[in-house]
C-alpha positions, 0 to 999 in steps of 0.5 A: 500500500502506497503512503500518502505524501505529507503535502497531500495529507496536510492539504486534505486536513486543511480542506476538512478544517475549512469545511468545518469552519464554513459549517459553523459560520453558516449555523451561526448565521442561521441562528442569528437570522432566526433570532432576529425573526419577529415571532407572531403575537399570541391572540389575546385571551378574551374574557368570558361573558357571564350569563346573568341569573334570571331576575328573581322576584323579591317581593314578599307578595309573590309567595306569601298569603297575607292577612287582609290589608296587611301591606296597607297597615304596614305602610301606615305604621311605618309613616306614623310619628313616634310617641313618647314612652309615657303614651299608654299602650292600647288594647285592641279587641280581637275579632279578626286576623287584621285586629291581631296585626293592628295590635302590633303595628299600632303599639308605641313600642313597636313604632319606636323599634323602627329606629332601634339599631337591633330591631329596626333593620328587621322591621322596616319595609317588612310585611306582616303575614297571617297570625298563628294561634298558639294554645297555652298548656300552662294553666297560668298563661293565656293563649296568644298569637304570633305574627311573622314578618316577612322581608325578601321572602324570608321571615325577619321577625316574629311578634307575640300578641297576648290575649286578655279578655278578648283584647290583644296587646304586643308582648314581645318582638324577636328577630328571626331568620326562617324560610317559612313559619311555623318552621315545621307545619301541621302536615310535616308534624303528622308525617313524622309521627306516622313514620314511627308507625303510629296512627294520627287521631284528630288534628295536631295543635300548635301549643306552648309551655316552657320546657327544658326541651323547647325554646321561648314563646316564638317557638311553639311546638305541635301536640299530636295525639295518636289512636294508640293513646300516646301524645307526642310533641314535635319540637323544632329548636336549634335547627333540629326537629325532635319528637318527644312523648308528652310524658317524658318532657321536663316542664319549667315553672 
């Protein structure tokens, strides 16, 4: 085999080096051109268009059955002038649901409560609903009415109207937040007892007496009698509904 001459070998080496340098220069030039090329801008992200919720009818008249002239009576009471604390509190003869509502709206204490920081926001613009009759199980206490007030389709407060010799007077006002009143109705109370395997006798009665298991006067409970001879109390308190036998509760006072 013939040996390659030193001159030819050096020439070949120089040729390879030149080729490599050319490749490097070409690559650098290409990278430079690519780096100087203006990249296309990304399309801006468009904010999503929220679908508005359907307008909700917030008028209490939309869902409530009001006592006659209740709304008109409310407007009259809210527009009246407050009287001094020395003003005697009136007794209103009770012959209709409207009379019970009037006993609340015309009471001087109720009118002054419109400016009270705790009660005013619950009372202003609220509409009284149908009064609820409560039977007292305490022989020392009289029967009474509860008048729920509604605001923004919710119960905002409850007025207690005591009845003495056929006349009503405002006893107390309690702020509240319920979807309806009573929170548990008569039909629901019956179903709870029937679910325990008992047959209902007669109609449930809305009653109250002070019990360790119950709340105050604004939280009456249902008395349900059964054909088996057992009387139950359906009591809703602290967002829970419980069933008690009448002979196992603990009266107070």
